[in-house]
C-alpha positions as CSV (number, residue, x, y, z in Angstrom):
1,M,-21.3,-17.0,20.7
2,D,-17.6,-17.5,20.5
3,K,-15.4,-14.4,20.2
4,Y,-13.2,-16.1,17.5
5,I,-14.1,-18.9,15.0
6,F,-12.0,-20.6,12.4
7,D,-13.3,-21.4,8.9
8,E,-11.7,-24.6,7.6
9,I,-12.9,-24.0,4.1
10,N,-10.9,-20.7,3.5
11,G,-8.5,-21.0,6.4
12,L,-9.4,-17.6,8.0
13,W,-10.1,-16.7,11.6
14,Y,-13.1,-14.5,12.3
15,E,-13.7,-12.2,15.2
16,L,-17.1,-11.3,16.6
17,Q,-17.8,-7.6,16.2
18,G,-21.3,-6.8,17.5
19,D,-23.6,-9.2,15.7
20,Y,-21.2,-10.0,12.8
21,Y,-18.0,-12.1,12.4
22,I,-15.4,-10.0,10.7
23,P,-12.3,-11.7,9.1
24,C,-9.0,-11.2,11.1
25,L,-6.8,-9.9,8.3
26,I,-3.4,-8.5,8.7
27,L,-1.7,-6.6,6.0
28,S,1.9,-7.6,5.3
29,E,4.6,-5.3,6.4
30,E,5.5,-3.1,3.5
31,E,9.2,-2.6,2.7
32,T,10.1,0.8,3.9
33,Q,12.2,3.0,1.6
34,P,12.5,6.8,1.6
35,I,10.2,8.1,-1.2
36,G,11.6,11.6,-1.5
37,L,10.0,14.7,-2.9
38,W,9.0,13.3,-6.3
39,G,7.6,10.2,-4.7
40,Q,5.5,12.3,-2.3
41,H,4.1,14.4,-5.2
42,H,3.2,11.2,-7.1
43,K,1.6,9.8,-4.0
44,Q,-0.6,12.9,-3.7
45,Y,-1.5,12.6,-7.4
46,L,-2.5,9.0,-7.0
47,K,-4.6,9.8,-3.9
48,E,-6.5,12.6,-5.7
49,Y,-6.9,11.4,-9.3
50,R,-6.2,7.6,-9.2
51,H,-7.7,6.6,-5.9
52,I,-8.4,3.0,-6.9
53,V,-4.8,2.5,-8.1
54,Y,-3.6,4.1,-4.9
55,T,-5.8,1.9,-2.7
56,T,-4.9,-1.3,-4.6
57,M,-1.2,-0.7,-4.3
58,L,-1.5,0.2,-0.6
59,I,-3.4,-3.0,0.1
60,E,-1.0,-5.2,-1.9
61,G,2.0,-3.6,-0.2
62,T,3.6,-2.4,-3.4
63,L,3.0,1.4,-3.0
64,N,6.1,2.3,-1.1
65,R,8.5,0.5,-3.5
66,Y,6.7,2.0,-6.5
67,L,7.0,5.5,-5.1
68,A,10.6,5.0,-4.3
69,D,11.2,3.9,-7.9
70,I,9.3,6.9,-9.2
71,N,11.5,9.2,-7.1
72,Q,14.7,7.5,-8.2
73,Q,13.7,7.9,-11.9
74,A,12.8,11.5,-11.4
75,E,16.0,12.3,-9.7
76,W,18.0,10.5,-12.4
77,N,16.2,12.4,-15.1
78,C,16.8,15.7,-13.4
79,Q,20.5,15.0,-13.0
80,E,20.7,14.0,-16.6
81,K,19.1,17.2,-17.8
82,C,21.1,19.4,-15.4
83,S,24.4,17.9,-16.5
84,R,23.9,18.8,-20.2
């Protein structure tokens, strides 16, 4: 059996793992941004209480950008409340 095979129907490569061919999938590089304290808290919340949302965003590569936006909004809200 070949170690790698190519499926022309779906355009994916498969690698032989034991008795099964597993698709060779590579997740895209997620844009790295600092997520800060509020982003980290929200990430923990998603992991514990919204696991499917967390996993979906992680796989799609949108989690880091989302958490950075959450952190930015929280910091902005905090600054607005503190400056009053």
